[in-house]
C-alpha positions in Angstrom: 203.5 98.6 -47.9 206.1 96.4 -49.2 204.0 94.0 -50.7 201.9 96.9 -52.3 204.9 98.2 -54.0 205.8 94.8 -55.2 202.7 94.3 -56.8 202.9 97.7 -58.4 206.0 97.0 -59.7 205.2 93.6 -61.0 202.4 95.3 -62.8 204.9 97.6 -64.5 205.7 94.9 -66.8 202.4 93.8 -68.3 201.4 97.4 -68.6 204.4 98.5 -70.2 204.3 95.6 -72.9 200.8 96.2 -73.6 201.8 100.1 -74.0 204.4 98.8 -76.6 202.2 96.3 -78.5 199.4 99.0 -79.2 202.0 101.6 -80.4 203.8 99.0 -82.4 200.5 98.0 -84.3 199.5 101.5 -85.0 202.7 102.2 -86.5 202.4 99.4 -89.1 199.2 101.3 -90.3 200.8 104.4 -90.6 202.2 105.0 -94.4 205.7 106.8 -95.3 207.7 104.4 -93.2 211.6 104.7 -93.0 212.3 103.1 -96.4 210.1 105.9 -98.1 211.9 108.5 -96.2 215.1 107.4 -97.4 214.1 107.2 -100.8 212.7 110.5 -100.7 216.1 111.9 -99.3 217.9 110.2 -102.3 215.9 111.5 -104.8 216.1 114.7 -103.6 212.1 114.8 -102.7 212.7 116.2 -99.5 209.7 114.8 -97.3 208.0 111.3 -98.3 204.7 113.2 -97.6 204.9 115.5 -100.7 204.8 112.1 -102.9 201.2 111.1 -101.4 200.0 114.8 -101.6 200.9 114.9 -105.4 199.8 111.2 -106.3 197.0 111.5 -108.8 194.8 108.9 -110.5 196.8 109.8 -113.8 199.7 108.0 -112.2 200.3 104.6 -114.1 202.7 102.0 -112.4 204.9 100.0 -114.8 203.6 96.6 -115.0 206.9 95.0 -114.4 207.9 96.5 -111.5 208.2 94.2 -108.5 206.2 93.9 -105.6 208.6 95.4 -103.3 209.1 98.5 -105.0 205.4 98.8 -105.7 205.0 99.3 -101.8 207.1 102.6 -101.5 206.1 105.9 -103.2 209.2 107.3 -105.1 210.7 103.6 -105.7 210.0 103.6 -109.5 213.3 103.7 -111.5 215.2 102.1 -108.6 216.5 98.6 -108.7 214.5 96.2 -106.6 217.5 94.9 -105.1 218.3 98.6 -103.3 214.7 98.6 -102.1 215.4 94.9 -100.7 218.8 96.4 -99.0 217.1 99.2 -97.5 214.2 96.9 -96.4 217.4 94.6 -94.9 218.8 97.7 -93.4 216.0 98.8 -91.5 215.1 95.5 -90.5 211.8 95.6 -92.2 212.2 92.2 -94.3 210.9 90.2 -91.2 207.3 89.8 -90.2 205.9 92.3 -87.6 205.6 90.2 -84.7 209.2 88.8 -85.3 210.5 92.8 -85.2 208.4 93.2 -82.3 209.8 90.4 -80.1 213.4 91.0 -81.3 213.3 95.0 -80.4 211.6 94.0 -76.8 214.4 91.4 -76.1 216.8 94.2 -76.9 214.9 96.5 -74.8 215.0 94.3 -72.0 219.1 94.2 -72.4 219.1 97.8 -72.3 219.9 97.7 -76.1 217.9 100.6 -77.8 219.4 100.3 -81.3 220.8 103.1 -83.4 218.9 105.9 -84.9 218.3 105.5 -88.7 219.0 108.8 -89.9 221.2 110.5 -87.0 223.8 107.4 -86.8 224.1 107.6 -83.1 222.7 105.2 -80.1 219.2 106.1 -79.2 220.3 106.1 -75.2 222.9 108.6 -76.0 220.5 110.8 -77.7 218.1 110.6 -75.1 220.8 111.4 -72.5 222.1 114.2 -74.4 218.4 115.8 -74.9 217.2 114.6 -71.3 218.7 117.6 -69.2 216.8 120.6 -71.3 213.3 118.6 -70.6 214.3 118.0 -67.1 215.1 121.7 -66.6 211.9 122.8 -68.3 209.7 120.4 -66.2 211.5 121.2 -62.8 211.4 124.8 -63.2 207.6 124.9 -64.2 206.5 122.4 -61.5 208.7 124.8 -58.7 207.0 127.7 -60.2 203.7 126.5 -60.2 204.0 125.5 -56.5 205.2 128.7 -55.2 202.6 130.7 -56.8 199.8 128.5 -56.2 200.0 127.6 -52.8 200.0 130.7 -51.4 197.2 131.6 -54.1 195.2 129.1 -52.9 195.6 129.6 -49.3 194.2 133.1 -49.8 191.3 132.1 -51.7 190.6 129.8 -49.3 190.4 132.1 -46.8 188.8 135.0 -48.6 186.1 132.3 -50.3 183.3 134.3 -51.7 184.8 137.4 -51.5 185.9 139.6 -54.6 188.8 138.6 -54.6 188.2 134.8 -54.8 185.8 135.7 -57.5 188.1 137.8 -60.2 191.1 135.3 -59.5 189.0 132.2 -60.2 187.9 134.1 -63.3 191.7 134.4 -64.4 192.5 131.2 -63.5 189.7 129.4 -65.5 190.7 131.5 -68.4 194.3 130.8 -68.4 193.3 126.9 -67.8 191.1 127.0 -71.1 193.8 128.6 -73.1 195.7 126.2 -74.9 199.5 125.8 -74.3 200.5 126.3 -77.9 198.4 129.3 -78.2 199.8 131.0 -74.9 203.2 130.1 -76.2 202.8 131.7 -79.4 201.1 134.7 -77.7 204.3 134.9 -75.4 206.2 134.8 -78.7 204.3 137.7 -80.6 204.5 139.9 -77.8 207.9 139.6 -76.0 210.2 137.6 -78.4 210.7 140.2 -81.3 206.8 139.4 -82.8 204.8 142.5 -83.6 205.5 144.1 -80.2 208.6 143.9 -77.9 211.8 142.0 -78.2 212.5 141.5 -74.5 213.4 137.9 -74.8 215.3 135.8 -77.4 213.0 133.9 -79.8 214.9 130.2 -79.7 217.6 128.3 -77.7 218.4 127.8 -74.3 221.7 130.0 -74.1 223.2 132.5 -76.6 225.9 131.8 -78.8 228.7 133.4 -77.0 227.6 131.4 -73.7 231.0 129.7 -73.3 232.7 133.2 -73.1 230.8 134.6 -70.4 231.1 134.8 -66.7 229.7 132.3 -64.3 227.1 135.4 -63.3 226.7 136.0 -67.2 225.8 132.3 -67.5 223.3 132.4 -65.2 221.3 135.6 -66.4 221.6 134.6 -69.8 220.1 131.0 -69.2 217.6 132.5 -67.0 216.8 134.9 -69.9 216.1 132.3 -72.6 214.3 129.9 -70.1 211.3 132.7 -68.9 209.2 132.2 -71.8 209.1 128.4 -72.3 208.8 128.1 -68.5 206.0 130.7 -68.2 204.3 129.1 -71.2 204.5 125.3 -69.7 203.4 126.4 -66.2 200.0 128.1 -67.0 197.9 125.1 -66.9 199.4 123.5 -63.6 199.4 126.9 -62.2 195.4 126.7 -62.3 194.9 123.2 -61.5 197.4 123.6 -58.3 195.4 126.8 -57.3 192.4 124.9 -57.1 193.4 121.8 -55.6 195.2 124.0 -52.8 192.0 126.3 -52.2 189.8 123.3 -52.1 192.2 121.3 -49.8 192.0 124.4 -47.5 188.4 124.7 -47.4 187.7 121.1 -46.5 190.3 121.5 -43.5 189.0 124.7 -41.9 185.2 123.3 -41.7 186.3 120.1 -39.7 185.9 120.1 -36.1 189.7 120.3 -35.0 189.7 123.8 -36.1 186.6 125.0 -34.6 188.2 123.9 -31.2 191.3 125.5 -31.9 189.9 128.7 -32.9 187.2 128.0 -29.7 190.8 127.8 -27.4 191.7 131.3 -28.2 194.5 130.6 -31.1 195.3 133.3 -33.2 194.1 132.9 -37.1 197.6 132.6 -38.6 198.2 129.9 -35.8 195.2 127.8 -36.8 195.8 128.2 -40.3 199.6 127.5 -40.7 199.8 125.4 -37.4 197.3 123.1 -38.1 195.3 123.4 -41.1 198.4 123.8 -43.5 200.2 120.6 -42.3 196.7 118.6 -43.4 195.6 120.3 -46.2 199.3 120.3 -48.2 199.3 116.4 -47.9 197.3 115.8 -51.2 199.3 119.0 -52.7 202.7 118.1 -51.9 202.4 114.2 -52.7 201.2 114.9 -56.1 204.5 116.5 -56.7 205.9 113.6 -58.9 202.9 113.6 -60.9 202.7 117.4 -61.7 206.2 117.3 -62.7 206.1 113.8 -65.1 202.9 115.8 -66.4 204.8 118.8 -67.5 207.7 116.9 -68.4 205.6 114.5 -70.9 202.5 116.9 -71.9 204.2 120.3 -72.2 207.4 119.4 -73.7 206.5 118.7 -77.1 204.8 121.6 -78.0 206.8 124.0 -75.9 210.4 122.7 -77.4 209.3 122.6 -80.8 207.6 126.4 -80.8 211.1 127.6 -78.7 213.5 125.4 -80.5 214.6 123.9 -77.5 217.0 120.9 -78.4 215.1 118.4 -75.6 213.3 115.3 -75.6 209.6 116.4 -76.8 211.5 118.2 -80.0 213.3 114.8 -80.3 210.5 112.7 -80.4 208.5 114.9 -82.9 211.2 115.2 -85.4 211.8 111.3 -84.9 208.0 110.7 -85.6 207.9 112.8 -88.6 211.2 111.2 -90.2 209.8 107.6 -89.2 213.0 107.2 -87.0 211.4 104.0 -85.9 214.6 103.2 -82.8 214.2 106.7 -81.4 210.4 106.5 -81.7 210.1 103.2 -79.7 213.2 103.7 -77.7 211.9 107.0 -76.1 208.3 105.6 -75.7 210.0 102.3 -73.7 211.9 104.8 -71.3 209.1 107.4 -71.0 206.5 104.5 -70.2 209.1 103.3 -67.4 209.4 106.8 -65.9 205.6 107.4 -66.1 204.6 104.1 -64.4 207.3 104.4 -61.7 206.2 108.1 -61.1 202.9 106.5 -59.9 204.4 104.4 -57.6 206.8 107.2 -56.3 203.7 109.5 -55.7 201.9 106.8 -53.8 205.2 106.7 -51.4 204.9 110.2 -51.2 201.2 110.0 -49.8 202.4 107.7 -47.3 205.6 109.6 -46.4 203.7 112.8 -45.7 200.8 111.1 -43.8 201.6 107.6 -42.4 197.8 106.9 -41.8 197.1 106.2 -45.3 197.8 102.3 -45.9 197.2 101.2 -49.2 197.3 97.3 -48.5 194.3 98.0 -46.2 192.4 99.9 -48.9 193.0 97.2 -51.3 191.5 94.7 -48.9 
């Protein structure tokens, strides 16, 4: 097992480099870089993309404008020396390959640079936003497991019954609904849209959170996190329920279950004393991957819609603003977390079932 873990850890390096190369190369072809954003803000144009939308064929460039200034929307009228200073400030005066190797060299030293527009270290920014995303992912994962396991077991025991049929319909419908659409529906129904204002519209805590008692803080926190967690849980809930049901069905049909019943053991003893332990292996071992999936996949949409100040919203805003240090720094850290989570999932399989040996399977 040690050799297998070592090989997986060594594979993290080329995989992570490949992820960074692909994303860095794609960014080079995306219009509206940080220089464009800075020029648009300086000239009061708001967002640089307005310049692209309003650019027509009748726009005539001054023939005496330098090549550097022609590359940027909104740069006309600004001194070429100022454009050059902006390029040097953002490190865009060097070739792409030099910038990439310099960036990866800094990352190896855990130096992720400073945000272009927030004037704060990327690592400090990520650490500041991470608790919100971890909270959302952890609550969503726990609730998904708490609901899915009992429901999946009951569906397996009553396979083919009316209960199994209508619950499967609900689960499939829930899985088919896009996460953002379900989140918007929750906002409209329960957050002061067209119907009831039961839950707050945005934020993780109220403005007077610090003045509340301990119990008041707990209630306020749960009040704010309810809708985001429900919206984030819906897809994982459906997947885990069907996975639990299928795992139980596979175990129930095995010979040892027939033998246990023949010995006169009660149905509950057979299910929870024998079947449960074996059927739950794949479900329990998948906990890290489910958490990472909710942590990454749902955080962007959910945090943006519910105005939660977490990593998902940070990444979205950084991508829109072309804040490359934040974009690539978070991508690098997320890549490491995702790859390590895959290794942890394999270790979980071995811990819950020592019969699994990945080294022999590879051989």
